C-alpha positions as CSV (number, residue, x, y, z in Angstrom):
1,X,124.2,63.2,86.7
2,X,122.7,63.2,90.2
3,X,124.3,66.5,90.9
4,X,122.7,68.1,87.8
5,X,119.3,66.6,88.7
6,X,119.6,68.1,92.2
7,X,120.5,71.6,90.9
8,X,117.6,71.4,88.4
9,X,115.2,70.4,91.2
10,X,116.4,73.1,93.5
11,X,116.0,75.7,90.7
12,X,112.4,74.6,90.1
13,X,111.6,74.9,93.8
14,X,113.0,78.4,93.9
15,X,111.0,79.5,90.9
16,X,107.8,78.2,92.3
17,X,108.0,81.0,94.9
18,X,107.3,83.5,92.1
19,X,104.4,84.0,89.7
20,X,105.3,86.5,87.0
21,X,103.1,88.3,84.5
22,X,102.8,91.7,82.9
23,X,100.5,94.7,83.4
24,X,100.5,98.3,82.4
25,X,102.2,99.1,85.7
26,X,105.1,96.7,85.1
27,X,106.1,93.2,86.2
28,X,103.8,91.6,88.7
29,X,105.5,89.3,91.2
30,X,104.2,87.2,94.0
31,X,106.8,87.4,96.8
32,X,107.0,87.2,100.5
33,X,110.3,88.9,101.7
34,X,110.2,90.0,105.3
35,X,111.5,89.7,108.8
36,X,109.3,88.1,111.6
37,X,107.5,90.4,114.1
38,X,107.2,89.6,117.8
39,X,103.5,88.7,118.4
40,X,103.4,90.3,121.8
41,X,104.5,93.8,120.8
42,X,101.2,95.5,121.8
43,X,99.6,92.9,124.1
44,X,99.4,95.3,127.1
45,X,98.4,98.4,125.1
46,X,94.8,99.6,124.6
47,X,94.1,99.9,120.9
48,X,96.5,99.1,118.0
49,X,98.5,101.1,115.5
50,X,97.3,99.3,112.4
51,X,95.8,100.8,109.3
52,X,93.4,99.1,108.6
53,X,92.8,97.3,111.9
54,X,92.3,94.0,110.0
55,X,94.5,92.5,107.3
56,X,93.5,93.5,103.8
57,X,94.6,92.9,100.2
58,X,97.2,95.2,98.8
59,X,100.3,95.6,96.8
60,X,103.7,97.4,96.7
61,X,105.4,99.2,93.9
62,X,109.1,98.5,93.7
63,X,111.7,101.1,92.6
64,X,112.1,99.3,89.3
65,X,108.4,99.6,88.6
66,X,107.5,96.0,89.5
67,X,104.3,95.3,91.4
68,X,104.1,92.7,94.2
69,X,100.6,91.6,95.4
70,X,99.8,90.4,98.9
71,X,96.6,88.9,100.3
72,X,97.2,90.3,103.8
73,X,98.8,93.7,104.3
74,X,98.6,96.4,107.0
75,X,100.4,99.6,107.8
76,X,101.9,100.1,111.2
77,X,101.4,103.8,112.1
78,X,103.7,103.5,115.1
79,X,106.7,102.1,113.4
80,X,106.0,103.5,109.9
81,X,106.5,100.0,108.5
82,X,104.3,97.9,106.1
83,X,103.5,94.4,107.3
84,X,102.2,91.2,105.7
85,X,100.9,87.9,107.0
86,X,101.8,84.4,106.0
87,X,100.7,81.2,107.7
88,X,99.4,83.3,110.7
89,X,102.8,84.9,111.1
90,X,103.3,88.6,110.7
91,X,106.4,90.0,108.9
92,X,107.8,93.4,108.2
93,X,108.3,94.0,104.5
94,X,112.0,94.3,103.6
95,X,111.5,94.9,99.9
96,X,112.8,98.3,98.5
97,X,109.6,100.1,97.6
98,X,108.4,103.7,97.5
99,X,104.6,103.1,97.1
100,X,102.0,100.7,98.3
101,X,98.2,100.3,98.1
102,X,95.7,99.1,100.7
103,X,92.4,98.4,99.0
104,X,91.8,101.6,97.1
105,X,94.2,103.9,99.0
106,X,97.7,104.7,97.7
107,X,100.6,105.6,100.0
108,X,103.9,107.0,98.9
109,X,107.2,108.3,100.3
110,X,109.9,110.6,98.9
111,X,108.5,113.9,99.9
112,X,110.2,116.8,101.7
113,X,110.9,116.6,105.4
114,X,108.4,118.5,107.6
115,X,107.1,118.3,111.2
116,X,109.4,115.5,112.2
117,X,108.6,113.4,109.1
118,X,111.4,112.5,106.7
119,X,111.5,111.6,103.0
120,X,111.1,108.0,104.1
121,X,107.7,108.7,105.7
122,X,104.6,107.4,103.9
123,X,101.7,109.6,103.1
124,X,98.3,108.7,101.7
125,X,97.9,110.4,98.3
126,X,94.5,112.1,98.1
127,X,95.2,114.1,95.0
128,X,97.9,113.2,92.6
129,X,98.5,115.9,90.0
130,X,101.5,118.3,89.7
131,X,100.4,119.3,93.2
132,X,99.8,116.6,95.7
133,X,97.3,116.5,98.6
134,X,98.8,114.2,101.2
135,X,97.6,112.8,104.5
136,X,100.1,111.6,107.2
137,X,98.9,109.4,110.0
138,X,100.8,108.1,113.0
139,X,100.1,106.3,116.3
140,X,102.1,107.3,119.4
141,X,102.2,105.1,122.5
142,X,101.8,106.8,125.8
143,X,101.1,106.0,129.4
144,X,98.5,107.4,131.7
145,X,97.5,106.7,135.3
146,X,93.7,106.7,135.9
147,X,92.3,108.5,138.9
148,X,92.7,106.6,142.1
149,X,94.8,103.9,140.4
150,X,98.4,103.0,141.0
151,X,98.6,101.2,137.7
152,X,99.6,103.0,134.5
153,X,97.7,102.1,131.3
154,X,99.4,102.2,127.9
155,X,97.4,103.6,125.0
156,X,97.8,104.9,121.5
157,X,97.4,108.5,120.5
158,X,96.4,108.9,116.9
159,X,97.4,111.9,114.8
160,X,96.4,112.9,111.3
161,X,98.0,115.8,109.3
162,X,97.3,117.1,105.8
163,X,99.8,118.8,103.4
164,X,100.0,120.1,99.9
165,X,103.2,119.1,98.1
166,X,104.0,122.0,95.7
167,X,105.8,121.9,92.4
168,X,108.9,123.5,93.9
169,X,109.3,120.5,96.3
170,X,108.0,122.3,99.4
171,X,105.5,120.9,101.8
172,X,102.8,123.1,103.3
173,X,100.4,122.1,106.0
174,X,96.8,122.6,104.9
175,X,93.4,122.9,106.6
176,X,89.8,122.5,105.2
177,X,89.6,126.2,105.0
178,X,89.2,128.6,102.1
179,X,91.7,131.2,103.4
180,X,94.3,128.6,104.1
181,X,94.0,127.1,100.6
182,X,94.1,130.5,98.9
183,X,97.2,131.4,100.9
184,X,99.0,128.3,99.5
185,X,97.8,129.0,96.0
186,X,98.3,132.7,96.3
187,X,99.7,133.2,92.7
188,X,96.2,132.5,91.3
189,X,94.1,133.6,94.3
190,X,92.0,136.1,92.2
191,X,90.9,133.4,89.7
192,X,90.2,131.0,92.6
193,X,88.2,133.6,94.4
194,X,86.0,133.9,91.3
195,X,85.8,130.1,91.1
196,X,84.6,129.8,94.7
197,X,82.0,132.5,94.2
198,X,80.7,131.3,90.8
199,X,80.5,127.6,91.7
200,X,79.5,128.3,95.4
201,X,82.3,126.1,96.6
202,X,82.2,125.0,100.2
203,X,85.2,123.3,101.7
204,X,83.7,120.6,103.8
205,X,85.6,117.4,102.8
206,X,89.1,116.7,101.7
207,X,87.7,115.8,98.3
208,X,86.7,119.5,98.0
209,X,90.3,120.5,98.6
210,X,91.4,118.0,95.9
211,X,88.9,119.6,93.5
212,X,90.3,123.0,94.1
213,X,93.8,121.8,93.4
214,X,92.6,120.2,90.2
215,X,91.0,123.4,89.1
216,X,94.1,125.4,90.0
217,X,96.2,123.2,87.7
218,X,93.9,124.0,84.8
219,X,94.4,127.8,85.1
């Protein structure tokens, strides 16, 4: 009898680590699976590799469609890993997931390899139609020695690249430039030229590029 009671009590304790519900996106779970991170990783480095710099609310989408919510998430642009915080301790997420959100930004992996990135690299999705407008950010640590100094300083170099993921599975680097966009969407360039002229389209923001992709998909 005592053995049965112990097993029942243990089961209750395990289940209290999860809060389950349903949403349109699938099952929502509250979970904290991860491995601890050394707190002194970037102590002697100017800047940090985190996006955003402060912990923020977010969620991950599991391969089975389940959603896990977190109160404190951040993306490490140097390691390409997602981290969460619990009891002032930072952890790397070990769940199997292909997508995560930070506030209102969605990040996803599974795209074609390009420029040193693999299909495990996460991109921010700026436009999510049949075509995708993607943004890749990374932070690279480097050393420099200031003038008249014998001491090297460690810093982060931040890079941002933009791509269009096409329906045939290819990735193409893109700029905020009319000619560059028309070259990527060359099969309907004449219709797009007319659209640019008629609507007086100016490509100043990445949202303008997203609007062009949306119009292209309607043709």
